[in-house]
LOKETOR-186409 format. One line per field, with one value per residue (C-alpha): residue in three letters; x, y, z. Coordinates in Angstrom, 3 decimals, always signed. Example, Ala and Ser with C-alpha at 12.3 -4.5 7.8 and 13.67 -1.06 7.14 Angstrom:
2
residuo ALA;SER
c1 +12.300;+13.670
c2 -4.500;-1.060
c3 +7.800;+7.140
This chain:
586
residuo MET;SER;THR;PRO;LEU;GLU;SER;TRP;VAL;GLU;GLU;SER;ALA;ARG;LEU;THR;LYS;PRO;SER;LYS;ILE;VAL;TRP;CYS;ASP;GLY;SER;GLU;ALA;GLU;ASN;ASP;ARG;PHE;THR;GLU;GLU;MET;LEU;ARG;ASP;GLY;THR;PHE;ALA;GLU;LEU;ASN;GLN;ASN;THR;TYR;PRO;ARG;CYS;TYR;LEU;HIS;ARG;SER;ASN;SER;ASN;ASP;VAL;ALA;ARG;THR;GLU;GLY;LEU;THR;PHE;ILE;CYS;THR;ARG;ASP;ARG;ASN;ALA;ALA;GLY;PRO;THR;ASN;ASN;TRP;MET;ALA;PRO;ALA;GLU;ALA;LYS;GLU;ARG;VAL;ARG;PRO;LEU;PHE;ASP;GLY;ALA;MET;LYS;GLY;ARG;THR;MET;TYR;VAL;VAL;PRO;TYR;ILE;MET;GLY;PRO;ALA;GLN;SER;PRO;TYR;SER;LYS;ILE;GLY;VAL;GLU;LEU;THR;ASP;SER;ALA;TYR;VAL;ALA;ALA;ASN;MET;ARG;ILE;MET;SER;ARG;MET;GLY;LYS;VAL;ALA;LEU;ASP;ARG;LEU;GLY;SER;SER;SER;ASP;PHE;VAL;PRO;GLY;LEU;HIS;SER;LEU;ALA;ASP;LEU;ASN;PRO;ASP;ARG;ARG;PHE;ILE;LEU;HIS;PHE;PRO;GLU;GLU;ASN;LEU;ILE;TRP;SER;ILE;GLY;SER;GLY;TYR;GLY;GLY;ASN;ALA;LEU;LEU;GLY;LYS;LYS;CYS;PHE;ALA;LEU;ARG;ILE;ALA;SER;TRP;MET;ALA;ARG;GLU;GLN;GLY;TRP;MET;ALA;GLU;HIS;MET;LEU;ILE;LEU;GLY;LEU;GLU;ASP;PRO;SER;GLY;LYS;VAL;THR;TYR;MET;ALA;ALA;ALA;PHE;PRO;SER;ALA;CYS;GLY;LYS;THR;ASN;LEU;ALA;MET;MET;VAL;SER;ALA;LEU;GLU;LYS;GLU;GLY;TYR;ARG;VAL;TRP;THR;ILE;GLY;ASP;ASP;ILE;ALA;TRP;MET;HIS;ILE;ALA;ALA;ASP;GLY;THR;LEU;ARG;ALA;ILE;ASN;PRO;GLU;ALA;GLY;PHE;PHE;GLY;VAL;ALA;PRO;GLY;THR;ASN;ALA;LYS;THR;ASN;PRO;ASN;VAL;ILE;SER;ALA;VAL;HIS;SER;ASN;THR;ILE;PHE;THR;ASN;VAL;ALA;MET;THR;PRO;GLY;ARG;GLU;PRO;TRP;TRP;GLU;GLY;MET;ASP;SER;ASP;ALA;PRO;LYS;GLY;LEU;ILE;ASN;TRP;ARG;GLY;GLU;GLN;TRP;THR;PRO;ALA;MET;GLY;PRO;ALA;ALA;HIS;PRO;ASN;SER;ARG;TYR;THR;VAL;PRO;ALA;ALA;GLN;SER;THR;SER;LEU;SER;SER;HIS;TRP;GLU;ASP;PRO;ALA;GLY;VAL;PRO;ILE;SER;ALA;LEU;ILE;PHE;GLY;GLY;ARG;ARG;ALA;ARG;LEU;ALA;PRO;LEU;VAL;TYR;GLU;SER;HIS;ASP;TRP;GLN;HIS;GLY;VAL;PHE;VAL;GLY;ALA;THR;MET;ALA;SER;GLU;THR;THR;ALA;ALA;ALA;THR;GLY;ALA;VAL;GLY;VAL;THR;ARG;ARG;ASP;PRO;MET;ALA;MET;LEU;PRO;PHE;CYS;GLY;TYR;ASN;MET;ALA;ASP;TYR;PHE;ALA;HIS;TRP;LEU;SER;ILE;GLY;PRO;ARG;LEU;LYS;ASN;ALA;PRO;LYS;ILE;PHE;HIS;VAL;ASN;TRP;PHE;ARG;ARG;SER;ALA;GLU;GLY;LYS;PHE;LEU;TRP;PRO;GLY;TYR;GLY;GLU;ASN;VAL;ARG;ALA;LEU;LYS;TRP;MET;LEU;GLU;ARG;ILE;GLU;GLY;ARG;ALA;ALA;ALA;THR;GLU;THR;PRO;ILE;GLY;CYS;VAL;PRO;THR;PRO;GLU;SER;LEU;SER;LEU;ASP;GLY;LEU;SER;ILE;PRO;PRO;ALA;THR;LEU;ALA;GLU;LEU;LEU;ARG;VAL;ASN;SER;SER;ASP;TRP;ALA;GLU;GLU;GLU;GLN;SER;VAL;GLY;GLU;PHE;PHE;LYS;GLN;PHE;GLY;ASP;ARG;LEU;PRO;ALA;PRO;LEU;ARG;GLN;GLU;HIS;GLN;ALA;LEU;ALA;ALA;ARG;LEU;SER;ARG;ALA;ALA;VAL;ALA;SER;SER
c1 -35.943;-35.646;-37.669;-35.791;-36.851;-35.647;-32.319;-31.796;-32.684;-30.214;-27.491;-28.103;-28.090;-24.707;-23.401;-25.003;-24.928;-28.071;-28.684;-32.153;-34.470;-38.148;-40.476;-43.122;-46.741;-48.290;-50.680;-51.901;-50.307;-46.950;-47.277;-48.100;-45.021;-42.767;-44.207;-43.488;-39.919;-39.384;-40.846;-38.449;-35.334;-36.162;-36.835;-40.379;-41.629;-45.254;-47.601;-50.788;-52.852;-56.091;-55.835;-53.498;-54.235;-51.614;-49.455;-45.714;-42.801;-39.484;-36.408;-33.794;-30.085;-29.457;-27.325;-30.129;-33.191;-33.741;-33.073;-29.359;-29.335;-25.549;-25.217;-27.905;-26.584;-27.919;-25.647;-25.797;-23.145;-23.229;-22.784;-24.918;-27.854;-27.936;-27.513;-26.093;-28.676;-28.002;-25.011;-23.578;-21.450;-20.627;-22.399;-19.165;-17.562;-20.678;-20.805;-17.080;-17.298;-20.498;-20.539;-17.830;-20.053;-22.857;-20.488;-21.598;-23.703;-26.602;-24.568;-26.573;-29.643;-32.792;-33.202;-36.818;-37.985;-40.613;-42.546;-44.837;-47.070;-46.865;-50.417;-53.826;-53.493;-55.676;-54.410;-52.548;-50.446;-49.158;-45.684;-43.966;-40.876;-39.090;-37.015;-34.526;-33.874;-32.469;-34.810;-38.129;-39.037;-38.649;-40.752;-43.499;-43.520;-43.571;-46.629;-48.433;-47.048;-47.617;-49.664;-47.163;-46.769;-48.814;-50.810;-47.560;-46.105;-49.332;-49.266;-45.549;-45.662;-42.483;-41.926;-38.719;-40.690;-39.947;-37.663;-35.115;-33.963;-31.252;-31.167;-29.127;-28.785;-25.173;-23.507;-25.468;-22.184;-22.765;-19.318;-20.533;-24.049;-25.096;-28.434;-27.733;-30.092;-29.223;-32.069;-30.680;-31.061;-34.147;-32.006;-31.739;-29.062;-29.312;-26.953;-26.234;-29.592;-32.919;-34.689;-37.873;-36.852;-33.530;-34.779;-38.403;-37.260;-40.738;-41.186;-38.822;-36.293;-38.681;-41.864;-39.968;-36.303;-36.576;-40.186;-39.388;-36.826;-39.372;-42.035;-39.860;-39.116;-42.728;-44.574;-46.140;-45.284;-44.025;-44.413;-43.930;-47.601;-50.626;-53.944;-57.246;-60.822;-62.776;-66.506;-68.805;-72.377;-73.808;-71.785;-69.397;-65.791;-62.862;-59.458;-56.246;-52.616;-50.201;-46.430;-44.817;-41.372;-41.322;-42.856;-44.664;-48.197;-48.908;-50.556;-52.538;-53.889;-54.657;-56.581;-58.081;-61.337;-62.801;-63.689;-66.459;-68.003;-71.291;-71.462;-71.042;-67.302;-65.531;-62.037;-61.480;-58.056;-56.560;-52.910;-50.665;-47.216;-46.768;-48.794;-48.281;-50.086;-50.892;-52.571;-55.821;-57.366;-59.710;-56.770;-57.245;-54.460;-55.343;-53.526;-53.104;-51.558;-48.860;-48.822;-51.176;-50.333;-49.191;-45.627;-46.235;-44.326;-45.675;-44.630;-47.279;-49.958;-52.968;-56.756;-56.724;-54.078;-55.124;-57.989;-58.327;-54.806;-55.096;-58.093;-56.403;-53.185;-54.974;-54.596;-52.308;-49.662;-45.874;-44.498;-40.847;-38.802;-41.745;-41.740;-43.723;-45.840;-45.826;-49.072;-47.165;-48.924;-47.126;-46.416;-44.794;-44.434;-47.516;-50.028;-53.058;-51.603;-48.560;-45.641;-46.611;-44.328;-42.324;-42.074;-39.544;-37.905;-37.211;-33.821;-35.440;-34.296;-36.220;-36.941;-36.547;-37.205;-33.508;-32.828;-34.608;-37.557;-38.866;-39.868;-37.413;-38.461;-38.670;-40.435;-43.009;-46.139;-46.813;-50.555;-52.744;-54.546;-57.747;-58.008;-58.550;-62.188;-61.314;-60.281;-62.068;-64.092;-62.176;-58.687;-58.062;-59.790;-57.591;-57.833;-56.995;-58.838;-58.945;-56.752;-58.130;-55.546;-51.857;-50.651;-47.131;-46.204;-43.699;-42.720;-42.051;-42.260;-42.232;-42.488;-45.313;-49.000;-51.551;-52.490;-52.020;-52.745;-50.275;-51.098;-50.958;-49.225;-45.805;-45.884;-47.125;-44.112;-41.918;-43.703;-43.076;-39.490;-38.624;-40.490;-38.531;-39.118;-37.509;-35.950;-37.371;-36.152;-37.289;-33.759;-30.369;-28.834;-29.674;-33.312;-34.911;-32.693;-34.469;-33.791;-35.046;-36.909;-38.441;-41.806;-40.671;-38.597;-35.040;-34.128;-36.201;-35.732;-33.862;-32.271;-31.159;-33.708;-33.317;-34.587;-37.280;-38.475;-38.517;-40.636;-43.129;-43.281;-43.984;-46.978;-49.190;-49.662;-50.655;-53.563;-57.056;-57.905;-54.670;-55.053;-54.743;-51.549;-51.514;-49.050;-49.923;-48.140;-49.810;-46.741;-46.579;-45.673;-46.142;-43.251;-43.575;-43.114;-46.714;-48.500;-51.026;-53.197;-54.813;-54.046;-55.149;-58.884;-59.127;-56.915;-60.040;-60.925;-57.982;-58.997;-62.534;-61.136;-59.133;-62.261;-64.148;-61.255;-61.402;-65.117;-64.613;-66.481;-63.894;-62.398;-58.656;-56.172;-53.438;-49.964;-46.443;-46.320;-49.844;-53.493;-54.096;-57.579;-59.434;-60.246;-63.946;-63.392;-62.182;-64.795;-63.791;-67.069;-66.356;-62.748;-61.547;-58.928;-58.511;-58.461;-54.830;-53.833;-55.721;-54.026;-50.627;-51.565;-52.356;-49.660;-47.082;-44.138;-42.335;-39.020;-39.006;-39.868;-37.101;-34.623;-36.374;-36.107;-32.354;-32.086;-33.963;-31.428;-28.581;-30.400;-30.949;-27.270;-26.267;-28.245;-26.418;-27.649;-29.672;-32.291;-35.353;-35.733;-39.374;-38.195;-35.646;-38.466;-40.697;-37.838;-37.291;-41.030;-41.214;-38.322;-40.080;-43.402;-41.657;-39.812;-43.056;-44.719;-41.842;-42.099;-45.866;-45.610;-43.015
c2 -32.474;-34.825;-34.265;-34.038;-37.615;-38.925;-37.145;-38.665;-42.164;-41.813;-40.564;-43.427;-45.993;-44.740;-45.343;-48.729;-50.142;-52.316;-54.609;-53.089;-50.503;-51.143;-48.260;-49.674;-48.820;-50.604;-52.677;-56.191;-57.440;-56.041;-57.566;-60.971;-60.689;-59.800;-62.669;-65.177;-63.914;-64.230;-67.728;-68.739;-67.292;-68.467;-65.049;-66.279;-69.691;-70.330;-70.930;-73.009;-71.177;-72.754;-71.532;-68.554;-67.301;-64.930;-65.332;-66.009;-66.620;-64.800;-65.929;-63.295;-63.840;-64.894;-61.774;-59.477;-59.927;-56.627;-52.905;-52.237;-49.089;-49.171;-48.805;-46.135;-42.586;-39.034;-37.079;-33.360;-30.707;-29.814;-32.775;-31.086;-31.044;-34.843;-34.853;-37.343;-40.095;-40.521;-41.963;-39.084;-38.856;-35.737;-35.792;-35.533;-38.375;-40.545;-40.160;-40.709;-43.955;-45.369;-44.188;-46.763;-49.498;-48.434;-48.376;-51.357;-52.778;-53.572;-55.270;-58.191;-57.040;-55.048;-51.549;-51.055;-47.435;-47.340;-44.036;-43.883;-41.598;-41.581;-40.774;-40.787;-40.023;-36.904;-35.508;-32.189;-33.590;-36.573;-36.585;-38.365;-40.523;-42.567;-45.598;-47.146;-50.748;-53.966;-56.036;-57.204;-58.182;-54.538;-53.358;-55.870;-54.735;-51.067;-51.786;-52.952;-50.328;-47.225;-45.886;-47.016;-46.576;-44.546;-42.757;-41.313;-40.394;-38.654;-36.585;-35.774;-34.752;-32.884;-31.551;-32.030;-32.261;-35.860;-37.712;-39.790;-43.063;-45.306;-48.903;-51.948;-55.361;-55.372;-58.411;-58.264;-58.038;-56.357;-54.782;-52.954;-52.149;-48.533;-46.771;-43.089;-40.113;-36.687;-34.547;-31.292;-32.821;-35.017;-37.925;-41.565;-44.133;-47.742;-50.563;-54.102;-54.984;-56.299;-56.129;-54.041;-51.208;-50.836;-51.385;-50.196;-46.609;-45.095;-46.511;-45.541;-43.777;-41.347;-41.370;-40.810;-39.785;-37.486;-36.492;-35.521;-33.033;-31.727;-31.513;-29.415;-26.992;-26.841;-26.854;-30.331;-33.663;-37.001;-39.562;-43.285;-43.612;-45.764;-44.003;-45.483;-44.381;-45.392;-45.536;-45.142;-46.470;-43.284;-43.811;-40.954;-41.749;-40.234;-40.517;-41.281;-41.645;-43.834;-44.314;-47.593;-48.980;-51.660;-55.034;-53.596;-54.087;-51.102;-53.202;-55.242;-52.069;-50.366;-53.431;-54.468;-56.390;-54.565;-56.569;-53.993;-54.378;-55.635;-52.383;-50.402;-49.625;-50.512;-49.737;-48.597;-48.679;-45.686;-46.793;-49.095;-47.490;-43.910;-40.709;-37.426;-34.731;-31.172;-28.222;-27.613;-24.202;-24.699;-25.298;-29.051;-31.589;-33.835;-37.013;-39.068;-42.514;-42.187;-45.954;-48.223;-51.539;-53.215;-54.512;-56.378;-58.710;-62.256;-64.109;-63.771;-62.828;-65.137;-65.204;-63.857;-61.153;-59.831;-61.643;-58.857;-59.322;-63.132;-62.798;-60.181;-62.115;-65.062;-63.434;-61.028;-61.182;-61.428;-63.358;-62.857;-65.311;-67.267;-71.075;-73.217;-76.271;-79.470;-78.137;-75.002;-72.678;-70.003;-70.772;-68.921;-69.159;-67.938;-69.137;-71.048;-74.391;-76.238;-76.696;-79.450;-82.312;-81.720;-77.965;-76.041;-73.226;-69.689;-70.758;-73.404;-76.349;-79.277;-77.996;-79.592;-77.863;-78.062;-75.583;-72.729;-70.763;-72.042;-68.540;-65.708;-63.603;-60.585;-62.405;-60.261;-60.079;-57.358;-57.052;-54.382;-52.253;-52.506;-56.200;-55.477;-55.619;-53.070;-50.432;-47.127;-45.674;-42.450;-43.917;-42.108;-38.818;-36.192;-33.827;-36.577;-37.310;-35.030;-36.317;-35.996;-38.094;-38.874;-42.026;-43.116;-46.555;-49.345;-52.501;-51.781;-54.873;-53.040;-49.258;-47.638;-48.057;-49.374;-45.867;-42.287;-38.818;-35.954;-32.615;-30.566;-30.414;-29.445;-32.214;-34.622;-33.805;-34.566;-37.923;-38.762;-37.501;-39.731;-42.922;-46.171;-49.774;-53.182;-53.983;-56.601;-58.513;-55.786;-54.369;-56.017;-56.162;-57.536;-58.322;-57.404;-54.403;-51.242;-48.461;-44.891;-44.269;-40.767;-40.796;-44.217;-42.127;-42.770;-44.860;-42.719;-39.029;-37.406;-34.642;-33.613;-34.930;-31.836;-29.804;-32.462;-31.945;-28.190;-28.762;-30.807;-28.079;-25.484;-27.378;-27.291;-23.512;-23.419;-25.820;-24.596;-27.868;-29.706;-33.489;-34.891;-36.909;-40.313;-43.101;-46.817;-49.993;-53.298;-55.245;-54.775;-58.021;-59.470;-60.370;-63.884;-62.521;-62.948;-60.252;-58.421;-57.170;-59.442;-57.042;-57.329;-56.639;-55.759;-52.717;-50.938;-50.485;-48.089;-46.316;-45.935;-44.282;-41.899;-41.085;-40.316;-38.138;-36.219;-35.710;-34.784;-37.806;-40.196;-39.951;-40.003;-39.880;-37.268;-38.811;-37.401;-38.653;-37.677;-38.677;-42.402;-43.973;-44.648;-48.380;-47.589;-45.463;-48.393;-50.595;-54.035;-55.961;-59.466;-59.470;-61.404;-59.035;-59.242;-55.874;-56.391;-56.983;-53.885;-51.865;-53.067;-52.230;-48.649;-48.199;-45.408;-46.258;-43.022;-44.705;-46.585;-43.373;-41.542;-43.917;-43.278;-39.527;-39.841;-41.964;-39.277;-36.738;-38.856;-39.233;-35.476;-34.676;-35.773;-32.899;-30.227;-26.656;-27.659;-29.388;-27.101;-25.323;-26.465;-30.084;-29.208;-27.489;-30.562;-32.773;-30.570;-30.461;-34.273;-34.536;-32.113;-33.998;-37.308;-35.813;-34.505;-37.902;-39.678;-37.356;-37.835;-41.624;-41.723
c3 +8.254;+11.234;+14.387;+17.714;+18.443;+15.085;+15.496;+18.959;+17.720;+14.848;+17.185;+19.646;+16.839;+15.630;+19.146;+19.927;+16.330;+16.309;+13.338;+12.898;+14.431;+15.187;+16.070;+18.420;+17.666;+20.671;+18.571;+19.312;+16.091;+17.139;+20.617;+19.071;+16.863;+19.789;+21.816;+19.056;+18.781;+22.537;+22.609;+19.831;+21.459;+24.993;+26.503;+27.221;+28.315;+27.440;+30.346;+30.178;+27.575;+28.760;+32.353;+31.752;+28.223;+26.778;+29.907;+29.760;+32.107;+31.904;+33.842;+34.590;+34.810;+38.424;+39.027;+37.851;+40.045;+41.912;+41.848;+42.280;+44.379;+44.708;+40.932;+40.579;+40.247;+40.158;+37.808;+38.573;+38.053;+41.767;+44.120;+46.780;+44.373;+44.580;+48.342;+50.840;+50.306;+46.575;+44.762;+42.751;+39.660;+37.661;+34.284;+32.292;+34.255;+33.965;+30.198;+29.859;+31.857;+30.384;+26.756;+25.853;+27.312;+24.962;+21.973;+19.875;+22.746;+20.387;+17.633;+16.257;+18.176;+17.491;+18.864;+19.928;+19.947;+22.701;+22.855;+25.878;+27.929;+31.702;+32.802;+31.109;+27.411;+27.643;+30.950;+30.918;+33.767;+31.748;+30.237;+27.363;+27.423;+24.781;+25.696;+23.302;+24.330;+22.895;+25.080;+23.645;+27.220;+28.253;+25.304;+26.177;+29.821;+28.848;+26.712;+29.856;+32.230;+30.088;+27.165;+24.574;+20.824;+18.358;+21.068;+22.456;+19.049;+18.099;+21.269;+20.907;+17.259;+16.304;+19.828;+21.791;+25.047;+25.995;+28.409;+26.454;+27.981;+26.497;+27.725;+26.754;+28.322;+27.127;+28.750;+32.070;+33.938;+37.343;+37.071;+33.972;+35.238;+35.656;+36.040;+35.433;+35.767;+34.396;+35.817;+34.446;+30.961;+31.677;+30.437;+31.569;+30.727;+31.894;+30.927;+32.075;+33.646;+32.398;+35.779;+35.852;+38.166;+36.339;+32.790;+32.523;+32.367;+32.597;+36.077;+38.915;+36.670;+34.961;+37.071;+40.323;+40.001;+36.967;+37.716;+41.320;+39.985;+37.458;+40.160;+42.456;+39.612;+38.409;+41.755;+41.859;+43.536;+42.165;+44.931;+45.604;+46.578;+45.854;+45.261;+46.435;+46.879;+50.002;+49.295;+52.308;+52.688;+51.159;+47.973;+48.659;+47.699;+49.619;+47.938;+49.803;+48.753;+50.709;+50.746;+51.777;+50.959;+48.248;+49.196;+52.235;+50.931;+48.674;+45.970;+48.494;+50.108;+46.800;+45.549;+48.875;+49.186;+52.172;+55.279;+55.791;+52.340;+53.831;+55.787;+52.570;+52.689;+49.463;+48.184;+44.588;+42.949;+41.145;+41.320;+43.328;+43.223;+41.963;+42.291;+40.482;+42.477;+41.420;+43.088;+41.228;+40.570;+43.558;+45.906;+46.284;+45.819;+42.871;+41.851;+38.701;+38.401;+35.720;+35.109;+33.169;+34.834;+38.015;+38.463;+41.700;+43.999;+43.579;+46.785;+49.481;+46.940;+47.196;+47.305;+50.869;+50.594;+47.162;+45.439;+42.869;+41.533;+41.619;+39.318;+37.131;+36.435;+34.813;+31.380;+29.468;+32.190;+32.156;+35.135;+36.023;+38.123;+39.526;+39.613;+37.160;+37.923;+35.800;+34.316;+33.220;+35.641;+37.688;+41.339;+44.210;+47.950;+49.764;+47.175;+48.435;+47.331;+48.615;+46.258;+43.784;+42.899;+39.744;+40.308;+38.185;+40.131;+38.961;+37.608;+35.385;+37.547;+39.011;+42.505;+45.921;+49.280;+50.121;+47.290;+49.080;+47.647;+44.309;+43.222;+43.717;+46.770;+44.436;+41.581;+39.791;+37.681;+35.107;+34.473;+32.822;+35.426;+33.409;+34.330;+38.031;+39.135;+41.851;+39.312;+39.821;+36.965;+37.671;+37.339;+34.045;+34.863;+33.147;+36.133;+38.618;+41.867;+44.969;+47.807;+51.356;+53.213;+52.860;+54.610;+55.511;+56.774;+56.974;+58.820;+62.494;+64.689;+68.013;+67.746;+65.788;+66.692;+64.222;+63.072;+64.203;+62.832;+62.643;+64.267;+61.059;+57.661;+59.036;+61.642;+58.955;+56.781;+59.805;+60.235;+56.579;+56.646;+59.619;+58.728;+58.821;+57.799;+57.928;+54.541;+52.151;+49.091;+46.662;+46.638;+46.832;+50.315;+53.737;+54.570;+57.913;+58.715;+59.909;+57.444;+57.516;+54.289;+54.104;+52.332;+50.955;+48.525;+49.717;+46.623;+44.259;+45.041;+42.162;+44.214;+47.709;+50.217;+52.391;+49.430;+48.898;+52.486;+51.871;+48.760;+50.778;+53.421;+50.708;+49.332;+52.445;+52.672;+48.994;+49.573;+50.434;+52.167;+52.896;+53.254;+56.750;+57.211;+58.929;+59.712;+59.771;+60.814;+59.936;+61.083;+64.856;+66.647;+70.102;+72.383;+70.926;+67.406;+66.222;+64.226;+66.404;+63.517;+60.890;+58.019;+54.383;+54.006;+57.700;+57.074;+55.850;+59.535;+59.916;+56.688;+58.063;+61.213;+58.995;+56.995;+60.201;+61.415;+58.127;+58.710;+62.385;+63.750;+65.274;+68.739;+69.358;+72.204;+72.114;+72.444;+72.042;+68.433;+67.322;+67.687;+68.214;+67.979;+71.198;+71.347;+70.920;+67.798;+65.685;+63.992;+65.234;+64.920;+63.667;+64.863;+67.882;+69.242;+73.038;+74.842;+75.859;+72.231;+71.099;+73.815;+72.592;+68.980;+69.980;+72.624;+72.352;+74.583;+75.428;+76.245;+72.936;+71.124;+72.975;+71.305;+67.971;+68.510;+69.026;+65.863;+63.946;+65.153;+63.815;+60.489;+60.188;+60.842;+57.335;+55.810;+57.803;+57.441;+54.372;+56.549;+56.723;+60.063;+60.516;+60.680;+63.372;+65.250;+64.955;+66.152;+69.200;+69.889;+69.778;+72.247;+74.602;+74.426;+75.088;+78.051;+79.545;+78.995;+80.711;+83.733;+83.886;+83.738;+86.515
């Protein structure tokens, strides 16, 4: 008798009509075989095996280089369950429209059955998914990004407790591209794209959109957050989770080489992108990283911004849409070296500066987490790590100070719910536009964000020691447009202030938006930051924030009566504090 998984694979094969079916076991031999096949058919280009052993370059179709949020849908029976910030389609309509696109989509191709575990193999918080795909590139990436193959099948057994995901490249036509989520069925369909966020179904599709729905129902949290541990001079490690929109420095922060390492402050990596957080029996919030690799943005990554990843990607790495040097090494804008002569761009063409960037602005590397020297020895702890701080942040050139602390959990949820950032190349659309992105989850929340805010609000009272909630902004600029803060490894100085706030040791100034460091409370030894620059970094301009408060009100209107009352209260309280500050300053 067939297992539920076998029955679903058979049903999907009847629809897509592949020429053969391969069940992935995750072994090295299988990976070698897939690699040889992709080298033969041009899916992979071999990089220099002396300097980049077992590293390969993949070039996407030029119309398929980023997440396509406009073609990503939440398919629930009730439109209000998806909410105003998601694209919605009724499940019956979605299947009626897209099933014909899957009909025969894998003719002449191989269907890869990719069973995988999101989370440490032995963790009770981990979950199983199975992706059916006709892309060997997707299978190879899923092997890096999850615990893939036999380990997942062994854990699943004959159970039906897995998230099925059907994916086909089809003809890569954007007019026939859909990324569909059916949270009431724990089902994912993706067709017409081979790009990571659209095609690696364990990542954003399962680990955030489907998992956020699961988490709300089951009382945990699935968040677009890095997880790091900050070790102090005594050897004590304090764990923090942080949410930033894509391409705003999550990976760099998670894998930071601390500027205060000589003083005994070191950063350990648990995860760079997604956190699943549960309330433990002792009332603490504990987090696991559901992923097993890093799918990072290449441009801007170098020995200064992220030396740990530069070291890690020198082996066993898949590069996507980067440029290639004459010596067959990967290259992208923002590396330590200038563009060499004879460079081949991400489209496979001989490059000249007049052609624009040689590497696509959203080009990527997929590398096993285990290759990072910053990886914590606790990164696969089945129970997860205890979270003491939650951090929100984004790119704000003028508004937000370097760091501030919320008043309490409810106010912290308001800070996260109203955060905004300037857009980057990680998603299709205009770059540099300020967009409100609550908890950095706007593209990834699998249900109505008003209900998501309510879920966040419900978590705090259930915690014995709720994490403190902070906001950071590494990207504040001067009137001349120059960054005021050096960033990268120096960001540990803000983390150190947070640690000292958690321990009740650091001073702060009360402002209308929260508690901002006093200039003396930040460890700035070794930095040449003039007092006027530091004052600007920490400044809270009430008139600027009054405009922000009005913008928040406009943002909240879309949720109507579904918006939780505590957030309306926090909004009104902010307006009152700003008004009092304006009167006092005048």
